[in-house]
C-alpha positions in Angstrom: -20.6 -21.8 -2.2 -16.9 -21.3 -1.8 -15.5 -17.8 -2.2 -11.8 -17.0 -1.9 -10.6 -13.7 -0.5 -9.1 -12.9 -4.0 -9.2 -14.8 -7.3 -6.4 -13.2 -9.3 -7.0 -15.3 -12.4 -10.2 -13.5 -13.1 -8.5 -10.2 -13.4 -6.1 -11.8 -15.9 -9.0 -13.3 -17.8 -10.5 -9.8 -18.3 -7.6 -8.7 -20.5 -5.8 -12.0 -21.2 -5.0 -11.3 -24.8 -3.4 -8.0 -24.0 -1.3 -9.5 -21.2 -0.1 -12.4 -23.4 0.8 -10.0 -26.2 2.8 -7.8 -23.8 4.6 -10.8 -22.3 5.5 -12.2 -25.7 6.7 -8.8 -26.8 9.0 -8.6 -23.9 10.2 -12.2 -24.2 10.9 -11.8 -27.9 12.7 -8.5 -27.5 15.7 -10.3 -25.9 16.0 -7.4 -23.5 15.0 -8.4 -20.0 16.4 -5.9 -17.5 16.5 -2.1 -17.6 15.1 -1.8 -21.1 12.4 0.0 -23.1 9.4 -1.6 -21.3 10.6 -0.3 -18.0 11.3 3.2 -19.4 7.9 3.3 -21.0 6.1 2.1 -17.8 8.0 4.7 -15.7 6.9 7.4 -18.1 3.3 6.2 -18.1 3.0 5.7 -14.4 4.5 9.1 -13.7 1.9 10.6 -16.1 -0.9 8.7 -14.4 0.0 10.0 -11.0 0.9 13.5 -12.2 4.5 13.2 -11.1 7.6 14.4 -13.1 9.4 11.1 -12.5 8.8 7.4 -11.6 11.4 4.8 -10.8 10.6 1.1 -11.1 11.9 -1.1 -8.3 11.8 -4.7 -7.1 9.1 -4.2 -4.4 7.1 -1.7 -2.3 9.4 -2.4 0.6 12.4 -1.4 -1.5 10.6 1.7 -2.6 10.2 2.8 1.0 13.7 1.7 2.1 15.5 3.4 -0.8 13.4 6.5 -0.4 14.5 6.9 3.2 18.1 6.2 2.2 17.9 8.8 -0.6 16.7 11.4 1.9 19.7 10.7 4.1 17.7 9.2 7.0 19.9 7.1 9.2 21.2 6.4 12.7 19.9 8.9 15.3 16.9 9.9 13.2 13.3 9.3 14.0 10.5 8.6 11.5 6.8 8.8 12.4 4.7 5.9 11.3 1.2 4.6 12.0 0.9 2.0 14.8 -1.4 -0.2 12.7 0.5 -0.5 9.5 1.9 -3.6 7.7 5.4 -4.2 9.1 7.1 -3.3 5.7 6.6 0.4 6.6 8.6 0.0 9.8 11.2 -2.3 8.2 12.1 0.5 5.8 12.8 2.8 8.7 14.9 0.4 10.8 16.8 -0.9 7.7 18.3 2.6 7.5 19.2 2.5 11.2 16.5 5.0 12.1 14.0 4.8 14.9 10.2 4.3 14.2 7.9 6.5 16.3 4.4 5.1 16.4 1.2 7.2 16.2 -2.3 5.7 16.8 -4.8 5.3 13.9 -8.0 7.3 13.5 -11.5 6.0 12.9 -10.6 5.5 9.2 -7.7 3.2 10.0 -5.1 5.8 8.9 -2.6 7.8 11.0 -4.4 10.2 13.4 -3.3 13.6 12.3 -4.6 15.1 15.6 -2.0 13.0 17.5 0.8 13.6 15.0 2.4 16.8 16.2 2.8 15.4 19.8 5.1 12.7 18.3 7.6 15.2 16.8 10.9 15.6 18.5 14.2 17.3 17.7 15.3 13.9 16.2 12.3 13.6 13.8 13.4 13.6 10.2 10.3 12.4 8.3 6.6 11.3 8.5 5.6 8.2 6.7 1.8 8.2 6.3 0.2 5.0 5.0 -3.0 5.1 2.9 -4.2 1.9 4.5 -6.7 -0.5 2.8 -7.0 2.0 -0.1 -8.3 5.1 1.7 -6.4 8.3 1.4 -4.9 9.8 4.6 -6.1 13.2 5.8 -3.1 14.8 4.2 -3.7 18.5 4.7 -2.8 18.5 8.4 0.0 16.0 7.8 1.6 18.3 5.3 1.0 21.4 7.5 2.8 19.7 10.4 5.6 18.5 8.1 6.2 22.0 6.7 6.1 23.6 10.2 8.8 21.3 11.5 10.8 21.0 8.2 10.1 17.3 7.9 10.3 15.1 4.8 7.1 13.1 3.9 7.4 9.6 2.4 3.9 8.4 1.4 3.3 4.7 1.6 0.9 4.2 -1.2 1.2 0.4 -1.4 -2.6 0.0 -1.1 -3.9 3.2 -2.6 -3.1 3.3 -6.4 -5.4 5.9 -7.9 -6.9 7.2 -4.6 -7.2 11.0 -4.1 -7.6 13.3 -1.1 -9.4 16.3 -2.4 -8.1 16.7 -6.0 -4.7 15.3 -5.3 -3.7 11.7 -5.9 -1.9 9.8 -3.2 1.8 9.8 -3.7 1.7 13.5 -4.8 1.6 15.2 -1.4 5.0 14.4 0.0 8.6 14.3 -1.2 8.2 10.8 -2.5 5.3 8.4 -3.1 6.1 4.7 -2.7 4.0 2.0 -4.4 3.9 -1.8 -4.3 2.7 -3.8 -7.3 2.3 -7.1 -5.4 -0.1 -9.2 -7.3 -3.1 -8.6 -5.0 -2.8 -4.8 -5.3 -5.2 -2.8 -7.4 -2.3 -2.2 -9.8 -0.7 -5.6 -9.3 2.1 -7.2 -11.3 2.5 -10.9 -11.8 5.2 -11.2 -9.1 7.0 -8.7 -6.8 7.4 -5.2 -8.1 7.3 -1.6 -6.9 8.0 2.0 -7.8 8.5 5.5 -6.4 7.2 8.8 -7.9 8.5 12.3 -7.2 9.2 15.7 -8.7 12.7 15.9 -7.3 15.3 15.2 -10.0 18.1 14.8 -7.4 16.1 12.1 -5.5 15.4 10.3 -8.7 19.1 10.2 -9.6 20.0 8.9 -6.1 17.3 6.2 -6.2 18.2 5.1 -9.7 21.8 4.6 -8.5 20.7 2.8 -5.3 18.6 0.3 -7.2 21.5 -0.5 -9.5 24.4 -1.4 -7.2 25.0 2.3 -6.5 26.1 3.1 -10.1 25.0 5.2 -13.0 27.7 3.6 -15.2 28.4 -0.1 -15.1 31.3 -1.0 -12.8 31.5 2.6 -11.5 29.9 2.2 -8.1 29.7 5.7 -6.6 27.6 4.7 -3.5 26.7 1.5 -1.7 23.5 0.3 -3.5 21.4 -2.8 -3.9 19.9 -4.8 -6.7 16.3 -3.6 -6.9 15.2 -3.4 -10.5 11.8 -3.8 -12.0 12.1 -6.5 -14.7 11.1 -5.8 -18.3 8.3 -8.5 -18.3 6.7 -7.1 -15.2 6.9 -3.6 -16.7 5.2 -4.8 -19.9 2.4 -6.4 -18.0 2.0 -3.4 -15.7 1.6 -1.2 -18.7 -1.4 -3.2 -19.7 -3.0 -3.1 -16.3 -2.3 0.6 -15.8 -4.3 1.2 -19.0 -7.3 -0.5 -17.3 -6.8 0.8 -13.8 -9.6 3.3 -13.7 -12.2 0.7 -14.7 -10.7 -1.8 -12.2 -11.0 0.7 -9.4 -14.6 1.5 -10.3 -15.5 -2.2 -10.2 -14.0 -2.5 -6.7 -16.0 0.6 -5.6 -19.2 -0.9 -6.9 -18.6 -4.1 -5.0 -17.9 -2.1 -1.9 -21.1 -0.1 -2.4 -23.1 -3.3 -2.6 -21.5 -4.4 0.7 -22.1 -1.1 2.3 -25.8 -1.1 1.3 -26.4 -4.8 1.8 -24.7 -5.6 5.0 -27.0 -4.8 7.9 -25.8 -6.6 11.0 -25.5 -4.7 14.3 -22.5 -6.9 15.3 -20.4 -5.8 12.2 -18.8 -2.4 11.9 -18.5 -1.3 8.3 -15.6 0.9 7.0 -16.2 4.6 6.9 -14.7 7.1 4.4 -13.5 10.5 5.6 -15.1 13.5 3.9 -12.7 14.6 1.1 -11.0 11.2 0.9 -11.3 8.6 -1.8 -11.3 4.9 -1.0 -10.3 2.5 -3.8 -10.9 -0.6 -1.7 -7.7 -2.6 -1.9 -9.3 -4.4 1.0 -12.9 -4.3 2.4 -12.3 -4.4 6.1 -15.0 -4.8 8.8 -14.7 -5.1 12.5 -16.4 -7.2 15.2 -15.7 -7.8 18.8 -16.0 -11.5 18.3 -13.7 -11.5 15.3 -12.2 -15.0 15.5 -15.7 -16.5 16.0 -17.0 -14.5 13.0 -14.0 -15.6 10.9 -14.6 -19.2 11.8 -18.3 -18.8 11.0 -17.5 -17.5 7.5 -15.0 -20.2 6.9 -17.6 -22.8 7.8 -19.8 -21.3 5.2 -17.2 -21.3 2.5 -16.0 -17.7 2.7 -12.3 -17.1 3.0 -11.2 -14.0 5.0 -7.8 -12.6 6.1 -6.8 -10.4 9.0 -5.0 -7.3 7.9 -3.1 -7.2 10.3 -3.2 -9.5 13.4 0.0 -8.2 15.1 0.8 -4.4 15.3 4.5 -3.7 14.4 5.3 -2.5 17.9 4.4 -6.0 19.2 6.3 -7.9 16.5 9.0 -10.2 17.8 11.6 -8.5 15.7 11.0 -5.2 17.5 11.0 -6.5 21.1 14.1 -4.3 21.5 11.9 -1.2 21.2 10.5 -1.9 24.6 6.7 -1.8 23.8 4.2 -4.1 25.4 0.5 -4.7 25.2 -1.4 -1.5 25.9 1.3 0.8 24.4 -1.1 1.7 21.5 -4.6 0.6 22.5 -6.4 1.8 19.4 -4.1 -0.1 17.1 -4.2 -3.1 19.3 -8.0 -3.1 19.3 -8.1 -2.9 15.6 -5.7 -5.8 15.4 -8.1 -7.9 17.5 -11.3 -6.9 15.6 -10.5 -6.3 11.9 -11.2 -8.9 9.2 -11.1 -8.5 5.4 -14.0 -9.8 3.3 -13.6 -11.1 -0.3 -12.8 -8.2 -2.7 -11.5 -8.8 -6.2 -12.0 -7.8 -9.8 -14.2 -10.2 -11.6 -16.3 -11.0 -8.5 -19.7 -12.3 -9.6 -23.1 -10.9 -8.4 -24.1 -14.2 -6.8 -20.8 -14.3 -4.9 -21.3 -10.7 -3.6 -24.9 -11.6 -2.6 -23.8 -14.7 -0.8 -21.2 -12.8 1.2 -23.8 -10.2 2.2 -26.5 -12.8 3.1 -24.0 -14.9 5.1 -22.7 -11.9 7.0 -26.2 -10.7 7.8 -27.1 -14.1 9.2 -24.2 -14.1 11.7 -24.9 -13.9 15.4 -22.1 -14.2 18.0 
């Protein structure tokens, strides 16, 4: 049996008629940028998250980058980020001329709140927690530290659509919540797309200007902006998927539950969920000391896996100027050497889930 990490076509098949009707509605409207579909999606996504406002953007990276810009973060400022995140989190910081300050992850792969305050300096302007793999960060101490030091909080929710910590949805703790709608996300578009949510009207106005060449009125460019608009057809399709997001999340949780119960191999470390946190399983990430051997074994048995992520940002070639080397953040580096993501997607069949479980249980390094 061959099983891919994700089969996006099956999610489309679940609601194909609705997607096709939405696409045709958008195409036939003759309005393809900054129109009624985007406005409706922004209202619906804001309502889903409980925010006052949502702003559709071109990508999750743009959501992070423009949020930092709207908060006035720039040269001479520091932004605290997790050491084991995807590099987009850090790119948003450096794109604004600021300096990333890395903090090790905890046992749940999220930023370790117990190490957070030690990273705060007189130059710190913001904390950028990442709800990695779909599990909500331990946000209570993060917010307490942010308030104590008068820091902004930009939540990277690229992988945590619909996840809560306590009774609060991710994206609703800080000043701004940033989302990616990359096709593999739990709320994925059919191309690149992203959004921010916030209750701050002034930030919304700034980000709306930034996404549209720095203007509120065409040809009147008040600030230096970019082109980062969520297209009408993506907004129309996202409206369909948003309506089904709760059931899509529940399906992923059921798959994860079967993995958690079924996988019983002492060589494989299963993911844990912090008390009070919700995990929506954008990825199902396990660890093993012999990761590359394990990954090759699964491939030989027809199971595709991916490493999220093999190179921590502080060791990326583009950040060699930051001066970090191997051993700078040992926990993040160990995770990078040990993690591997098993197949996880909506529409995954029972026989495929069982095959993954049986194959993993048969592994011996």
